[in-house]
C-alpha positions in Angstrom: -20.6 -48.5 49.9 -18.7 -47.0 52.8 -21.1 -48.5 55.4 -21.1 -51.9 53.8 -17.3 -51.8 53.7 -17.0 -51.1 57.4 -19.4 -54.0 58.2 -17.2 -56.2 56.0 -14.0 -55.2 57.9 -15.7 -55.7 61.2 -16.6 -59.3 60.3 -12.9 -60.2 60.4 -10.8 -58.1 62.9 -7.3 -57.2 61.6 -5.5 -59.1 64.5 -7.5 -62.3 63.8 -6.6 -62.1 60.1 -2.9 -61.6 60.9 -2.9 -64.5 63.3 -4.5 -66.7 60.6 -1.4 -65.7 58.5 0.8 -66.9 61.4 1.8 -63.5 62.6 3.4 -63.7 66.1 2.7 -60.8 68.3 2.9 -59.7 72.0 1.0 -57.1 73.9 2.6 -53.6 73.6 2.1 -52.4 77.2 -1.3 -52.5 78.8 -3.4 -50.9 76.1 -5.1 -52.3 73.0 -1.9 -52.6 71.0 0.1 -55.6 69.8 3.6 -55.6 68.3 5.6 -58.0 66.2 7.8 -58.3 63.2 6.5 -56.6 60.1 5.0 -59.0 57.5 5.6 -56.4 54.8 9.4 -56.1 54.9 12.3 -58.0 56.5 13.3 -56.8 59.9 14.9 -58.2 63.1 13.4 -55.9 65.7 9.6 -55.8 66.0 8.2 -52.5 64.7 4.7 -53.5 63.4 1.9 -52.4 65.7 -1.8 -53.3 65.6 -4.4 -51.3 67.5 -7.3 -53.7 68.2 -9.6 -50.9 69.2 -9.2 -48.9 66.0 -8.6 -52.1 63.9 -5.5 -50.4 62.3 -1.9 -51.2 61.8 1.3 -49.1 61.5 4.9 -50.1 60.9 7.6 -47.8 62.2 10.1 -49.6 60.0 8.6 -49.2 56.5 6.1 -46.5 57.3 3.1 -48.4 56.0 -0.2 -48.3 57.8 -3.9 -48.6 57.4 -6.8 -51.0 57.9 -7.3 -54.6 57.0 -8.1 -53.8 53.4 -5.0 -51.8 53.0 -2.9 -54.6 54.5 -4.3 -57.0 52.0 -3.5 -54.7 49.2 0.1 -54.3 50.3 0.8 -57.9 51.4 -0.9 -59.6 48.3 -0.1 -56.8 45.8 -3.8 -56.5 44.8 -5.8 -53.5 43.6 -8.5 -52.0 45.8 -11.3 -54.0 44.0 -9.3 -57.2 44.1 -8.6 -56.7 47.8 -12.3 -56.1 48.4 -13.2 -59.4 46.6 -10.6 -61.2 48.6 -11.9 -59.8 51.9 -15.5 -60.7 51.0 -14.5 -64.3 50.4 -12.4 -64.7 53.5 -14.7 -62.9 55.9 -17.9 -64.6 54.8 -19.5 -66.8 57.5 -19.0 -70.6 56.9 -21.4 -71.7 54.2 -24.1 -74.1 55.2 -23.5 -77.3 53.2 -27.2 -77.8 52.8 -27.5 -74.4 51.2 -24.7 -75.3 48.7 -26.3 -78.6 47.9 -29.6 -76.9 47.4 -28.0 -74.6 44.9 -26.5 -77.5 43.1 -29.8 -79.5 43.1 -31.6 -76.5 41.7 -29.0 -76.0 39.0 -29.1 -79.6 37.9 -32.9 -79.5 37.8 -32.7 -76.5 35.5 -30.4 -78.4 33.1 -32.6 -81.4 32.5 -34.9 -80.1 29.8 -31.9 -78.9 27.8 -30.4 -82.3 27.3 -32.5 -84.7 25.1 -30.3 -87.7 26.0 -31.2 -87.2 29.7 -34.9 -87.1 29.0 -34.6 -90.1 26.7 -32.9 -92.0 29.5 -35.7 -91.1 31.9 -38.3 -92.4 29.4 -36.3 -95.7 29.1 -36.4 -96.0 32.9 -40.2 -95.5 32.8 -40.3 -91.8 33.9 -42.3 -89.8 31.4 -44.6 -87.5 33.5 -43.1 -84.0 33.6 -45.1 -83.2 36.7 -43.7 -86.2 38.6 -40.2 -85.5 37.4 -40.5 -81.9 38.6 -42.1 -82.8 41.9 -39.3 -85.3 42.7 -36.8 -82.5 41.7 -34.9 -84.9 39.3 -32.1 -83.1 37.4 -29.2 -83.7 35.1 -25.5 -83.1 35.5 -24.0 -82.7 32.0 -20.6 -82.0 33.6 -18.3 -79.0 33.2 -20.7 -76.3 34.3 -21.6 -76.6 38.0 -18.2 -75.3 39.3 -18.6 -72.1 37.2 -22.2 -71.6 38.4 -21.4 -72.1 42.1 -18.2 -70.0 42.2 -20.2 -67.2 40.5 -22.5 -67.4 43.5 -19.5 -66.8 45.8 -18.7 -70.3 46.9 -15.0 -71.2 47.0 -13.5 -74.2 45.1 -12.2 -75.5 48.4 -15.7 -75.7 49.8 -17.0 -77.4 46.6 -14.2 -79.9 46.8 -14.8 -80.7 50.5 -18.5 -81.4 49.6 -17.5 -83.6 46.8 -19.1 -81.5 44.1 -15.8 -81.0 42.3 -12.7 -83.3 42.3 -9.1 -82.6 43.2 -8.5 -81.4 39.6 -11.3 -78.8 40.0 -13.7 -80.7 37.6 -17.3 -81.4 38.2 -17.7 -84.7 40.1 -21.0 -85.6 38.4 -20.8 -86.1 34.6 -23.7 -87.3 32.5 -25.7 -88.3 35.4 -29.4 -88.1 36.4 -29.5 -86.4 39.8 -31.8 -87.1 42.7 -31.6 -84.7 45.7 -31.7 -86.6 49.1 -33.5 -84.4 51.6 -34.3 -84.4 55.3 -37.2 -82.1 55.8 -36.4 -79.0 53.7 -32.6 -79.6 53.7 -30.7 -81.3 51.0 -28.2 -83.6 52.7 -26.8 -85.4 49.7 -27.1 -85.9 45.9 -27.3 -89.2 44.1 -26.0 -89.4 40.6 -27.2 -92.2 38.2 -25.0 -92.5 35.1 -26.8 -92.6 31.8 -24.0 -94.7 30.4 -22.7 -98.0 31.6 -19.1 -96.7 31.7 -19.5 -94.7 35.0 -20.4 -96.0 38.4 -23.5 -94.7 40.2 -22.7 -92.8 43.3 -23.6 -90.5 46.2 -21.5 -87.5 47.3 -19.2 -88.2 50.2 -20.8 -88.2 53.7 -24.1 -89.4 55.0 -26.9 -90.2 52.5 -29.3 -89.5 55.3 -32.2 -91.7 56.4 -34.9 -93.3 54.3 -35.7 -91.3 51.2 -38.6 -88.8 51.7 -39.3 -90.3 55.0 -41.2 -87.2 56.3 -43.9 -87.8 53.7 -44.7 -91.4 54.9 -43.8 -91.3 58.5 -47.4 -91.2 59.7 -48.6 -93.8 57.2 -49.8 -97.1 58.7 -48.6 -99.0 55.6 -45.2 -98.2 53.9 -43.7 -99.7 50.8 -40.0 -100.1 51.0 -37.9 -100.3 47.8 -34.2 -100.6 47.1 -33.5 -98.0 44.5 -34.5 -94.4 43.6 -35.8 -95.3 40.2 -38.1 -97.9 41.9 -39.3 -95.1 44.1 -39.8 -92.7 41.2 -42.0 -95.0 39.1 -44.1 -96.0 42.1 -44.6 -92.3 42.9 -45.5 -91.6 39.3 -48.0 -94.4 39.4 -49.8 -92.8 42.4 -48.3 -94.7 45.3 -47.5 -92.0 47.9 -46.7 -94.3 50.8 -43.4 -95.4 49.4 -39.8 -94.9 50.7 -36.4 -96.0 49.6 -33.4 -97.4 51.4 -30.8 -97.0 48.6 -29.8 -100.6 48.9 -30.9 -103.8 50.7 -28.7 -103.2 53.8 -30.4 -100.5 56.0 -28.2 -98.3 58.2 -29.1 -98.0 61.9 -31.0 -94.8 61.4 -33.1 -96.2 58.5 -34.0 -99.3 60.6 -35.0 -97.1 63.6 -37.2 -95.0 61.3 -39.2 -98.0 60.2 -39.6 -99.0 63.9 -40.7 -95.6 65.2 -44.4 -96.6 65.5 -46.6 -99.6 64.7 -47.0 -100.1 60.9 -46.9 -102.7 58.2 -43.9 -102.6 55.9 -44.2 -104.0 52.4 -40.7 -105.2 51.4 -40.5 -104.7 47.7 -36.9 -105.8 46.9 -35.5 -107.0 43.6 -36.2 -110.6 42.5 -32.6 -111.2 41.4 -31.4 -114.4 39.6 -29.1 -115.1 42.6 -31.8 -114.5 45.2 -29.8 -111.8 47.0 -32.7 -109.3 47.0 -35.2 -111.7 48.5 -32.7 -113.1 51.0 -32.1 -109.5 52.2 -35.8 -109.0 52.4 -36.3 -112.1 54.5 -33.5 -111.1 56.9 -34.9 -107.6 57.3 -38.4 -109.0 57.8 -37.1 -111.0 60.8 -35.4 -108.0 62.3 -38.5 -105.9 61.9 -40.9 -108.5 63.4 -38.5 -108.8 66.4 -39.3 -105.1 67.0 -43.0 -105.6 66.7 -43.3 -104.3 63.1 -45.6 -106.2 60.7 -44.0 -107.1 57.3 -45.2 -108.3 54.0 -42.9 -109.5 51.2 -44.1 -108.3 47.8 -43.1 -111.0 45.1 -42.5 -109.4 41.8 -42.1 -111.6 38.7 -38.7 -113.3 38.4 -35.9 -111.0 37.4 -37.8 -107.8 38.1 -37.6 -104.9 40.4 -40.4 -102.3 40.7 -38.7 -100.1 38.0 -38.5 -102.9 35.4 -42.0 -104.1 36.3 -43.4 -100.8 35.2 -41.0 -100.3 32.3 -42.1 -103.6 30.8 -45.8 -102.9 30.9 -46.9 -103.2 34.5 -49.4 -100.7 35.8 -50.7 -99.4 39.1 -53.6 -101.9 39.2 -51.3 -104.9 38.7 -48.9 -103.6 41.3 -51.7 -103.1 43.8 -52.7 -106.7 43.2 -49.1 -107.7 44.1 -49.4 -105.7 47.3 -52.7 -107.4 48.2 -51.1 -110.8 47.6 -48.0 -110.1 49.7 -47.2 -112.7 52.3 -45.7 -112.3 55.8 
């Protein structure tokens, strides 16, 4: 305990902490000491000294002295244990956002089997294979429990709010949503939440959604199926199509476009066949841009009104979809 406590105090030098609290000091001579007004009692003449070599303070005005932990006890009126917890939180190295998102993704994945409404929604969207659901790390956010879980792991509410996992009121940002982790290599870079009700908009967390979904798994494939949505991706994966990726919309960002162009390949554009034609119009425009970069394209024409997800939900199978791929035109 004593050794661990010393390491904890060394992580955040006393002078650094005091300066974070806006303490103004000047060197006291040529040694390792600094002097300023005492933060613990009112005074007009500086009498509060900090020895940076020993990492200790002493005030000649009020007679208080000690180390960083003692200062926290006095300044914040905390017990020893409370001061220790405070110091652990404030001296911890900055949390890696990917590590926090990984914890959140794992937590959501663990929730899924406990909520029949979430499993029923997945079945309605054509996802029924437990092995595929687990492999894709699909989870469920019931709402109201992530904050408690992550703060118990030592993450601050401020960090969770900055990542978008909780809102300004401290409530979970995702509520009654199916969760897809978006990864780059082994790092979770974002989370996508698909509402199981029509009342809540689908959304990513703030920040970059990354490149093409699961791109590392298809990067070396000579043929790649590109779909709009993550449920399109999931049903194709479940049906055995492993050379599939997802752009999360019809308008690719610069990074996604460059990924498709990083080596010679054929891209099968499998966008929605909307009533207003927007999906196929976007596919045609993307095909022109890709061909200008030397990338071969094929447009996969699904039945009217369908996307890959609805195609499988309404009875389509892997053999029929393979026939659509073979019939795809430049």
